[in-house]
C-alpha positions as a Python dict, from the first residue, in 0.01 Angstrom:
ca = {
    (1, 'M'): (0, 0, 0),
    (2, 'K'): (45, -348, 148),
    (3, 'K'): (344, -230, 353),
    (4, 'V'): (142, 61, 496),
    (5, 'T'): (-143, -175, 590),
    (6, 'I'): (95, -423, 753),
    (7, 'L'): (270, -143, 944),
    (8, 'F'): (-66, -7, 1060),
    (9, 'V'): (-176, -350, 1183),
    (10, 'L'): (155, -405, 1366),
    (11, 'F'): (135, -59, 1523),
    (12, 'T'): (-224, -122, 1636),
    (13, 'L'): (-129, -458, 1787),
    (14, 'A'): (166, -302, 1969),
    (15, 'L'): (-57, -30, 2117),
    (16, 'G'): (-307, -294, 2228),
    (17, 'T'): (-31, -492, 2396),
    (18, 'Y'): (88, -184, 2589),
    (19, 'A'): (-269, -103, 2693),
    (20, 'Q'): (-316, -464, 2814),
    (21, 'D'): (10, -441, 3010),
    (22, 'D'): (-111, -121, 3180),
    (23, 'E'): (-444, -284, 3270),
    (24, 'K'): (-269, -594, 3405),
    (25, 'A'): (-39, -375, 3614),
    (26, 'A'): (-343, -193, 3755),
    (27, 'I'): (-506, -526, 3847),
    (28, 'K'): (-186, -653, 4012),
    (29, 'K'): (-159, -336, 4219),
    (30, 'L'): (-525, -368, 4318),
    (31, 'V'): (-481, -730, 4429),
    (32, 'L'): (-169, -652, 4629),
    (33, 'T'): (-307, -343, 4806),
    (34, 'A'): (-677, -420, 4855),
    (35, 'Y'): (-662, -796, 4897),
    (36, 'V'): (-319, -923, 5006),
    (37, 'D'): (-220, -628, 5225),
    (38, 'G'): (-572, -502, 5298),
    (39, 'L'): (-721, -830, 5420),
    (40, 'H'): (-426, -1057, 5492),
    (41, 'N'): (-134, -846, 5610),
    (42, 'K'): (-184, -486, 5716),
    (43, 'G'): (-555, -485, 5781),
    (44, 'D'): (-587, -168, 5572),
    (45, 'L'): (-963, -185, 5540),
    (46, 'E'): (-982, 149, 5360),
    (47, 'A'): (-768, 1, 5081),
    (48, 'T'): (-999, -301, 5085),
    (49, 'R'): (-1311, -83, 5060),
    (50, 'N'): (-1154, 100, 4765),
    (51, 'G'): (-1060, -219, 4580),
    (52, 'F'): (-1366, -439, 4629),
    (53, 'Y'): (-1706, -382, 4476),
    (54, 'P'): (-1963, -333, 4758),
    (55, 'G'): (-2165, -631, 4628),
    (56, 'F'): (-1858, -862, 4628),
    (57, 'N'): (-1914, -1220, 4740),
    (58, 'L'): (-1656, -1480, 4832),
    (59, 'L'): (-1800, -1813, 4713),
    (60, 'I'): (-1716, -2103, 4943),
    (61, 'L'): (-1763, -2468, 4849),
    (62, 'K'): (-1839, -2676, 5158),
    (63, 'N'): (-2009, -3016, 5171),
    (64, 'S'): (-2107, -2990, 4803),
    (65, 'M'): (-2289, -2663, 4872),
    (66, 'V'): (-2185, -2311, 4776),
    (67, 'D'): (-2210, -2046, 5045),
    (68, 'K'): (-2151, -1671, 5009),
    (69, 'L'): (-1947, -1444, 5230),
    (70, 'P'): (-2012, -1076, 5151),
    (71, 'I'): (-1717, -837, 5162),
    (72, 'Y'): (-1848, -652, 5470),
    (73, 'N'): (-1847, -977, 5671),
    (74, 'W'): (-1499, -1065, 5548),
    (75, 'M'): (-1374, -718, 5640),
    (76, 'Q'): (-1523, -752, 5987),
    (77, 'Y'): (-1333, -1078, 6034),
    (78, 'A'): (-1009, -914, 5914),
    (79, 'S'): (-1065, -623, 6154),
    (80, 'I'): (-1113, -858, 6452),
    (81, 'K'): (-803, -1055, 6351),
    (82, 'K'): (-599, -732, 6335),
    (83, 'E'): (-719, -627, 6682),
    (84, 'K'): (-611, -963, 6826),
    (85, 'D'): (-268, -947, 6662),
    (86, 'P'): (-173, -580, 6609),
    (87, 'E'): (200, -655, 6579),
    (88, 'P'): (363, -606, 6239),
    (89, 'Y'): (394, -919, 6034),
    (90, 'T'): (724, -1099, 6021),
    (91, 'K'): (865, -1269, 5714),
    (92, 'E'): (738, -1605, 5847),
    (93, 'N'): (375, -1500, 5879),
    (94, 'L'): (354, -1250, 5592),
    (95, 'T'): (113, -1347, 5315),
    (96, 'T'): (264, -1308, 4968),
    (97, 'C'): (115, -1348, 4624),
    (98, 'E'): (227, -1508, 4299),
    (99, 'F'): (31, -1427, 3983),
    (100, 'E'): (-19, -1722, 3748),
    (101, 'F'): (-221, -1524, 3496),
    (102, 'I'): (-445, -1226, 3436),
    (103, 'D'): (-686, -1244, 3144),
    (104, 'I'): (-871, -931, 3031),
    (105, 'T'): (-1154, -901, 2781),
    (106, 'G'): (-1296, -551, 2753),
    (107, 'D'): (-1414, -443, 3096),
    (108, 'A'): (-1404, -796, 3247),
    (109, 'A'): (-1103, -980, 3386),
    (110, 'V'): (-1002, -1286, 3584),
    (111, 'S'): (-679, -1370, 3763),
    (112, 'K'): (-536, -1688, 3907),
    (113, 'I'): (-308, -1625, 4202),
    (114, 'H'): (-133, -1831, 4466),
    (115, 'L'): (-116, -1706, 4824),
    (116, 'L'): (183, -1812, 5029),
    (117, 'K'): (260, -1778, 5398),
    (118, 'G'): (619, -1821, 5505),
    (119, 'G'): (698, -1937, 5151),
    (120, 'K'): (441, -2219, 5169),
    (121, 'K'): (145, -2217, 4929),
    (122, 'I'): (-182, -2194, 5126),
    (123, 'F'): (-446, -2098, 4865),
    (124, 'T'): (-506, -2081, 4493),
    (125, 'D'): (-754, -1802, 4424),
    (126, 'Y'): (-953, -1706, 4118),
    (127, 'L'): (-1045, -1339, 4140),
    (128, 'F'): (-1302, -1180, 3910),
    (129, 'F'): (-1297, -811, 3815),
    (130, 'Y'): (-1503, -550, 3635),
    (131, 'K'): (-1370, -213, 3526),
    (132, 'F'): (-1585, 76, 3645),
    (133, 'D'): (-1545, 449, 3574),
    (134, 'E'): (-1315, 474, 3878),
    (135, 'G'): (-1111, 168, 3778),
    (136, 'W'): (-1095, -206, 3837),
    (137, 'K'): (-1284, -361, 4130),
    (138, 'I'): (-1278, -717, 4261),
    (139, 'V'): (-1637, -844, 4230),
    (140, 'S'): (-1608, -1212, 4327),
    (141, 'K'): (-1369, -1488, 4430),
    (142, 'I'): (-1351, -1865, 4442),
    (143, 'F'): (-1059, -2052, 4594),
    (144, 'Y'): (-890, -2380, 4670),
    (145, 'R'): (-728, -2427, 5011),
    (146, 'I'): (-402, -2623, 4986),
    (147, 'P'): (-414, -2917, 5231),
    (148, 'E'): (-158, -2894, 5510),
}
């Protein structure tokens, strides 16, 4: 009986690990399509709309005060930037992403990522997610800009 119980526990843990891996893969894909490519590289604002919760706020620390930038304002800025520079990105000005961690608890998650441009780290971001019926959405972000 003990062996059956131990095997059941191990099987359950293994299934949980696979489920976590699938959820982490979904979050990585979301970050890369909606955030990195959507806002930084391709200007694919439809992908951004699909990946960000409509009430998303970017929280900005400036002069010991926190300010909010709603997603629709951020998307407007990205759209203007794309109009000014419609050329495809080169390797030197492409924004890339390194994932330090993704932590999931139930329907809430957080990730720590590093954004790089031309191989140089420019930001460390903390992205916050909730899982809705249609999947994961980015609901908020705080960041640290790497000094030049």
